[in-house]
PDB file as gemmi writes it, atoms N, CA and C in Angstrom:
CRYST1    1.000    1.000    1.000  90.00  90.00  90.00 P 1                      
ATOM      1  N   MET A   1      72.280 165.514 155.866  1.00  0.00           N  
ATOM      2  CA  MET A   1      71.799 164.140 155.958  1.00  0.00           C  
ATOM      3  C   MET A   1      72.947 163.186 155.603  1.00  0.00           C  
ATOM      4  N   THR A   2      73.108 162.156 156.378  1.00  0.00           N  
ATOM      5  CA  THR A   2      74.155 161.173 156.123  1.00  0.00           C  
ATOM      6  C   THR A   2      73.708 160.209 155.032  1.00  0.00           C  
ATOM      7  N   ASN A   3      74.673 159.506 154.462  1.00  0.00           N  
ATOM      8  CA  ASN A   3      74.351 158.486 153.460  1.00  0.00           C  
ATOM      9  C   ASN A   3      73.458 157.404 154.048  1.00  0.00           C  
ATOM     10  N   THR A   4      73.723 157.056 155.310  1.00  0.00           N  
ATOM     11  CA  THR A   4      72.912 156.043 155.978  1.00  0.00           C  
ATOM     12  C   THR A   4      71.469 156.514 156.115  1.00  0.00           C  
ATOM     13  N   GLN A   5      71.290 157.758 156.524  1.00  0.00           N  
ATOM     14  CA  GLN A   5      69.932 158.285 156.669  1.00  0.00           C  
ATOM     15  C   GLN A   5      69.248 158.396 155.308  1.00  0.00           C  
ATOM     16  N   ALA A   6      69.995 158.754 154.293  1.00  0.00           N  
ATOM     17  CA  ALA A   6      69.419 158.837 152.947  1.00  0.00           C  
ATOM     18  C   ALA A   6      68.940 157.465 152.491  1.00  0.00           C  
ATOM     19  N   ALA A   7      69.718 156.419 152.793  1.00  0.00           N  
ATOM     20  CA  ALA A   7      69.316 155.061 152.426  1.00  0.00           C  
ATOM     21  C   ALA A   7      68.064 154.641 153.178  1.00  0.00           C  
ATOM     22  N   VAL A   8      68.007 154.962 154.467  1.00  0.00           N  
ATOM     23  CA  VAL A   8      66.821 154.640 155.280  1.00  0.00           C  
ATOM     24  C   VAL A   8      65.604 155.377 154.735  1.00  0.00           C  
ATOM     25  N   ASP A   9      65.786 156.645 154.396  1.00  0.00           N  
ATOM     26  CA  ASP A   9      64.680 157.432 153.851  1.00  0.00           C  
ATOM     27  C   ASP A   9      64.190 156.855 152.520  1.00  0.00           C  
ATOM     28  N   GLU A  10      65.130 156.428 151.679  1.00  0.00           N  
ATOM     29  CA  GLU A  10      64.752 155.841 150.395  1.00  0.00           C  
ATOM     30  C   GLU A  10      63.968 154.543 150.595  1.00  0.00           C  
ATOM     31  N   ILE A  11      64.434 153.707 151.505  1.00  0.00           N  
ATOM     32  CA  ILE A  11      63.738 152.446 151.794  1.00  0.00           C  
ATOM     33  C   ILE A  11      62.338 152.729 152.328  1.00  0.00           C  
ATOM     34  N   ASN A  12      62.238 153.656 153.264  1.00  0.00           N  
ATOM     35  CA  ASN A  12      60.917 153.998 153.818  1.00  0.00           C  
ATOM     36  C   ASN A  12      59.982 154.544 152.749  1.00  0.00           C  
ATOM     37  N   ALA A  13      60.524 155.347 151.847  1.00  0.00           N  
ATOM     38  CA  ALA A  13      59.704 155.903 150.768  1.00  0.00           C  
ATOM     39  C   ALA A  13      59.167 154.793 149.867  1.00  0.00           C  
ATOM     40  N   ILE A  14      59.996 153.833 149.557  1.00  0.00           N  
ATOM     41  CA  ILE A  14      59.561 152.710 148.710  1.00  0.00           C  
ATOM     42  C   ILE A  14      58.501 151.887 149.429  1.00  0.00           C  
ATOM     43  N   MET A  15      58.752 151.590 150.694  1.00  0.00           N  
ATOM     44  CA  MET A  15      57.841 150.722 151.436  1.00  0.00           C  
ATOM     45  C   MET A  15      56.481 151.365 151.683  1.00  0.00           C  
ATOM     46  N   THR A  16      56.418 152.686 151.667  1.00  0.00           N  
ATOM     47  CA  THR A  16      55.139 153.370 151.898  1.00  0.00           C  
ATOM     48  C   THR A  16      54.515 153.904 150.616  1.00  0.00           C  
ATOM     49  N   ASP A  17      55.177 153.698 149.504  1.00  0.00           N  
ATOM     50  CA  ASP A  17      54.674 154.199 148.216  1.00  0.00           C  
ATOM     51  C   ASP A  17      53.604 153.257 147.678  1.00  0.00           C  
ATOM     52  N   PRO A  18      52.376 153.730 147.538  1.00  0.00           N  
ATOM     53  CA  PRO A  18      51.322 152.846 147.037  1.00  0.00           C  
ATOM     54  C   PRO A  18      51.541 152.409 145.582  1.00  0.00           C  
ATOM     55  N   SER A  19      52.377 153.130 144.856  1.00  0.00           N  
ATOM     56  CA  SER A  19      52.617 152.740 143.464  1.00  0.00           C  
ATOM     57  C   SER A  19      53.760 151.734 143.319  1.00  0.00           C  
ATOM     58  N   ALA A  20      54.522 151.497 144.384  1.00  0.00           N  
ATOM     59  CA  ALA A  20      55.582 150.489 144.343  1.00  0.00           C  
ATOM     60  C   ALA A  20      54.938 149.106 144.363  1.00  0.00           C  
ATOM     61  N   SER A  21      55.444 148.236 143.527  1.00  0.00           N  
ATOM     62  CA  SER A  21      54.830 146.910 143.433  1.00  0.00           C  
ATOM     63  C   SER A  21      55.018 146.105 144.710  1.00  0.00           C  
ATOM     64  N   GLY A  22      54.067 145.234 144.959  1.00  0.00           N  
ATOM     65  CA  GLY A  22      54.161 144.340 146.106  1.00  0.00           C  
ATOM     66  C   GLY A  22      55.378 143.448 146.017  1.00  0.00           C  
ATOM     67  N   TRP A  23      55.732 143.049 144.804  1.00  0.00           N  
ATOM     68  CA  TRP A  23      56.893 142.191 144.596  1.00  0.00           C  
ATOM     69  C   TRP A  23      58.160 142.905 145.053  1.00  0.00           C  
ATOM     70  N   VAL A  24      58.302 144.178 144.676  1.00  0.00           N  
ATOM     71  CA  VAL A  24      59.480 144.947 145.079  1.00  0.00           C  
ATOM     72  C   VAL A  24      59.511 145.117 146.590  1.00  0.00           C  
ATOM     73  N   LYS A  25      58.382 145.437 147.178  1.00  0.00           N  
ATOM     74  CA  LYS A  25      58.331 145.622 148.630  1.00  0.00           C  
ATOM     75  C   LYS A  25      58.676 144.334 149.367  1.00  0.00           C  
ATOM     76  N   THR A  26      58.158 143.221 148.900  1.00  0.00           N  
ATOM     77  CA  THR A  26      58.459 141.931 149.526  1.00  0.00           C  
ATOM     78  C   THR A  26      59.936 141.584 149.381  1.00  0.00           C  
ATOM     79  N   ALA A  27      60.479 141.799 148.185  1.00  0.00           N  
ATOM     80  CA  ALA A  27      61.894 141.508 147.950  1.00  0.00           C  
ATOM     81  C   ALA A  27      62.779 142.401 148.818  1.00  0.00           C  
ATOM     82  N   LEU A  28      62.440 143.684 148.894  1.00  0.00           N  
ATOM     83  CA  LEU A  28      63.218 144.609 149.709  1.00  0.00           C  
ATOM     84  C   LEU A  28      63.147 144.233 151.183  1.00  0.00           C  
ATOM     85  N   ASP A  29      61.964 143.931 151.669  1.00  0.00           N  
ATOM     86  CA  ASP A  29      61.805 143.524 153.063  1.00  0.00           C  
ATOM     87  C   ASP A  29      62.635 142.282 153.361  1.00  0.00           C  
ATOM     88  N   SER A  30      62.598 141.322 152.453  1.00  0.00           N  
ATOM     89  CA  SER A  30      63.381 140.102 152.635  1.00  0.00           C  
ATOM     90  C   SER A  30      64.877 140.402 152.606  1.00  0.00           C  
ATOM     91  N   ALA A  31      65.298 141.242 151.673  1.00  0.00           N  
ATOM     92  CA  ALA A  31      66.723 141.576 151.545  1.00  0.00           C  
ATOM     93  C   ALA A  31      67.251 142.292 152.782  1.00  0.00           C  
ATOM     94  N   LEU A  32      66.426 143.116 153.381  1.00  0.00           N  
ATOM     95  CA  LEU A  32      66.866 143.882 154.556  1.00  0.00           C  
ATOM     96  C   LEU A  32      67.112 143.007 155.777  1.00  0.00           C  
ATOM     97  N   LYS A  33      66.594 141.795 155.761  1.00  0.00           N  
ATOM     98  CA  LYS A  33      66.779 140.866 156.875  1.00  0.00           C  
ATOM     99  C   LYS A  33      68.018 139.990 156.686  1.00  0.00           C  
ATOM    100  N   ARG A  34      68.703 140.173 155.553  1.00  0.00           N  
ATOM    101  CA  ARG A  34      69.843 139.325 155.216  1.00  0.00           C  
ATOM    102  C   ARG A  34      71.150 140.092 155.344  1.00  0.00           C  
ATOM    103  N   ASP A  35      72.225 139.377 155.248  1.00  0.00           N  
ATOM    104  CA  ASP A  35      73.527 140.018 155.136  1.00  0.00           C  
ATOM    105  C   ASP A  35      73.504 140.881 153.874  1.00  0.00           C  
ATOM    106  N   PRO A  36      73.867 142.161 153.963  1.00  0.00           N  
ATOM    107  CA  PRO A  36      73.736 143.040 152.796  1.00  0.00           C  
ATOM    108  C   PRO A  36      74.592 142.623 151.604  1.00  0.00           C  
ATOM    109  N   VAL A  37      75.759 142.069 151.842  1.00  0.00           N  
ATOM    110  CA  VAL A  37      76.603 141.617 150.729  1.00  0.00           C  
ATOM    111  C   VAL A  37      75.931 140.452 150.013  1.00  0.00           C  
ATOM    112  N   ASP A  38      75.413 139.499 150.773  1.00  0.00           N  
ATOM    113  CA  ASP A  38      74.712 138.368 150.164  1.00  0.00           C  
ATOM    114  C   ASP A  38      73.474 138.836 149.407  1.00  0.00           C  
ATOM    115  N   ALA A  39      72.738 139.790 149.977  1.00  0.00           N  
ATOM    116  CA  ALA A  39      71.526 140.295 149.330  1.00  0.00           C  
ATOM    117  C   ALA A  39      71.863 140.964 148.001  1.00  0.00           C  
ATOM    118  N   VAL A  40      72.906 141.771 147.968  1.00  0.00           N  
ATOM    119  CA  VAL A  40      73.301 142.436 146.723  1.00  0.00           C  
ATOM    120  C   VAL A  40      73.786 141.415 145.702  1.00  0.00           C  
ATOM    121  N   ASN A  41      74.576 140.449 146.135  1.00  0.00           N  
ATOM    122  CA  ASN A  41      75.046 139.415 145.206  1.00  0.00           C  
ATOM    123  C   ASN A  41      73.866 138.661 144.592  1.00  0.00           C  
ATOM    124  N   ASP A  42      72.904 138.299 145.405  1.00  0.00           N  
ATOM    125  CA  ASP A  42      71.734 137.583 144.898  1.00  0.00           C  
ATOM    126  C   ASP A  42      70.890 138.468 143.983  1.00  0.00           C  
ATOM    127  N   ALA A  43      70.769 139.751 144.325  1.00  0.00           N  
ATOM    128  CA  ALA A  43      70.009 140.680 143.487  1.00  0.00           C  
ATOM    129  C   ALA A  43      70.682 140.843 142.122  1.00  0.00           C  
ATOM    130  N   GLU A  44      72.009 140.932 142.112  1.00  0.00           N  
ATOM    131  CA  GLU A  44      72.734 141.037 140.850  1.00  0.00           C  
ATOM    132  C   GLU A  44      72.591 139.762 140.025  1.00  0.00           C  
ATOM    133  N   PHE A  45      72.629 138.624 140.685  1.00  0.00           N  
ATOM    134  CA  PHE A  45      72.432 137.343 139.998  1.00  0.00           C  
ATOM    135  C   PHE A  45      71.039 137.295 139.369  1.00  0.00           C  
ATOM    136  N   LEU A  46      70.026 137.672 140.158  1.00  0.00           N  
ATOM    137  CA  LEU A  46      68.650 137.676 139.669  1.00  0.00           C  
ATOM    138  C   LEU A  46      68.493 138.657 138.513  1.00  0.00           C  
ATOM    139  N   LEU A  47      69.115 139.817 138.610  1.00  0.00           N  
ATOM    140  CA  LEU A  47      69.067 140.792 137.524  1.00  0.00           C  
ATOM    141  C   LEU A  47      69.613 140.185 136.237  1.00  0.00           C  
ATOM    142  N   GLY A  48      70.715 139.488 136.327  1.00  0.00           N  
ATOM    143  CA  GLY A  48      71.292 138.846 135.144  1.00  0.00           C  
ATOM    144  C   GLY A  48      70.347 137.830 134.521  1.00  0.00           C  
ATOM    145  N   VAL A  49      69.738 137.009 135.356  1.00  0.00           N  
ATOM    146  CA  VAL A  49      68.787 136.008 134.865  1.00  0.00           C  
ATOM    147  C   VAL A  49      67.612 136.687 134.168  1.00  0.00           C  
ATOM    148  N   LEU A  50      67.063 137.708 134.804  1.00  0.00           N  
ATOM    149  CA  LEU A  50      65.897 138.392 134.235  1.00  0.00           C  
ATOM    150  C   LEU A  50      66.255 139.161 132.969  1.00  0.00           C  
ATOM    151  N   MET A  51      67.448 139.737 132.905  1.00  0.00           N  
ATOM    152  CA  MET A  51      67.876 140.435 131.689  1.00  0.00           C  
ATOM    153  C   MET A  51      68.046 139.463 130.530  1.00  0.00           C  
ATOM    154  N   ARG A  52      68.613 138.296 130.796  1.00  0.00           N  
ATOM    155  CA  ARG A  52      68.756 137.290 129.730  1.00  0.00           C  
ATOM    156  C   ARG A  52      67.391 136.800 129.261  1.00  0.00           C  
ATOM    157  N   ARG A  53      66.468 136.637 130.181  1.00  0.00           N  
ATOM    158  CA  ARG A  53      65.107 136.230 129.818  1.00  0.00           C  
ATOM    159  C   ARG A  53      64.454 137.291 128.935  1.00  0.00           C  
ATOM    160  N   LEU A  54      64.573 138.542 129.327  1.00  0.00           N  
ATOM    161  CA  LEU A  54      63.997 139.632 128.546  1.00  0.00           C  
ATOM    162  C   LEU A  54      64.626 139.701 127.157  1.00  0.00           C  
ATOM    163  N   ASP A  55      65.935 139.573 127.096  1.00  0.00           N  
ATOM    164  CA  ASP A  55      66.632 139.583 125.815  1.00  0.00           C  
ATOM    165  C   ASP A  55      66.126 138.463 124.920  1.00  0.00           C  
ATOM    166  N   ASN A  56      65.932 137.292 125.501  1.00  0.00           N  
ATOM    167  CA  ASN A  56      65.427 136.150 124.744  1.00  0.00           C  
ATOM    168  C   ASN A  56      64.015 136.430 124.222  1.00  0.00           C  
ATOM    169  N   ILE A  57      63.178 137.015 125.040  1.00  0.00           N  
ATOM    170  CA  ILE A  57      61.813 137.350 124.630  1.00  0.00           C  
ATOM    171  C   ILE A  57      61.848 138.354 123.487  1.00  0.00           C  
ATOM    172  N   PHE A  58      62.694 139.381 123.597  1.00  0.00           N  
ATOM    173  CA  PHE A  58      62.809 140.368 122.521  1.00  0.00           C  
ATOM    174  C   PHE A  58      63.297 139.731 121.229  1.00  0.00           C  
ATOM    175  N   ARG A  59      64.259 138.845 121.318  1.00  0.00           N  
ATOM    176  CA  ARG A  59      64.775 138.178 120.115  1.00  0.00           C  
ATOM    177  C   ARG A  59      63.692 137.332 119.454  1.00  0.00           C  
ATOM    178  N   GLN A  60      62.908 136.623 120.261  1.00  0.00           N  
ATOM    179  CA  GLN A  60      61.816 135.829 119.698  1.00  0.00           C  
ATOM    180  C   GLN A  60      60.789 136.730 119.012  1.00  0.00           C  
ATOM    181  N   GLY A  61      60.520 137.886 119.607  1.00  0.00           N  
ATOM    182  CA  GLY A  61      59.590 138.839 119.021  1.00  0.00           C  
ATOM    183  C   GLY A  61      60.086 139.385 117.705  1.00  0.00           C  
ATOM    184  N   GLU A  62      61.397 139.653 117.616  1.00  0.00           N  
ATOM    185  CA  GLU A  62      61.971 140.138 116.365  1.00  0.00           C  
ATOM    186  C   GLU A  62      61.857 139.082 115.277  1.00  0.00           C  
ATOM    187  N   ARG A  63      62.096 137.828 115.633  1.00  0.00           N  
ATOM    188  CA  ARG A  63      61.975 136.753 114.640  1.00  0.00           C  
ATOM    189  C   ARG A  63      60.533 136.607 114.181  1.00  0.00           C  
ATOM    190  N   SER A  64      59.600 136.719 115.113  1.00  0.00           N  
ATOM    191  CA  SER A  64      58.180 136.589 114.763  1.00  0.00           C  
ATOM    192  C   SER A  64      57.754 137.712 113.828  1.00  0.00           C  
ATOM    193  N   SER A  65      58.208 138.925 114.091  1.00  0.00           N  
ATOM    194  CA  SER A  65      57.790 140.048 113.252  1.00  0.00           C  
ATOM    195  C   SER A  65      58.402 139.948 111.861  1.00  0.00           C  
ATOM    196  N   ARG A  66      59.554 139.338 111.720  1.00  0.00           N  
ATOM    197  CA  ARG A  66      60.160 139.145 110.390  1.00  0.00           C  
ATOM    198  C   ARG A  66      59.423 138.065 109.610  1.00  0.00           C  
ATOM    199  N   ASP A  67      58.821 137.130 110.342  1.00  0.00           N  
ATOM    200  CA  ASP A  67      58.101 136.039 109.692  1.00  0.00           C  
ATOM    201  C   ASP A  67      56.735 136.494 109.164  1.00  0.00           C  
ATOM    202  N   ASP A  68      56.239 137.617 109.646  1.00  0.00           N  
ATOM    203  CA  ASP A  68      54.901 138.092 109.251  1.00  0.00           C  
ATOM    204  C   ASP A  68      54.868 138.661 107.869  1.00  0.00           C  
TER     205      ASP A  68                                                      
END                                                                             
């Protein structure tokens, strides 16, 4: 199996997996219609934003638990 076929198989598996979230499927479908470099750059940007948000939430939780 080629790398290209493996990628196609992985995408198809995600898109047909009933346990995959609708958000992921929608994002993947949208990304596949775009220039792949732009899609990856935007995905990495979004990952950074979401990781910082999560980190902030965890920090607030740690402060709250110390206040208890």
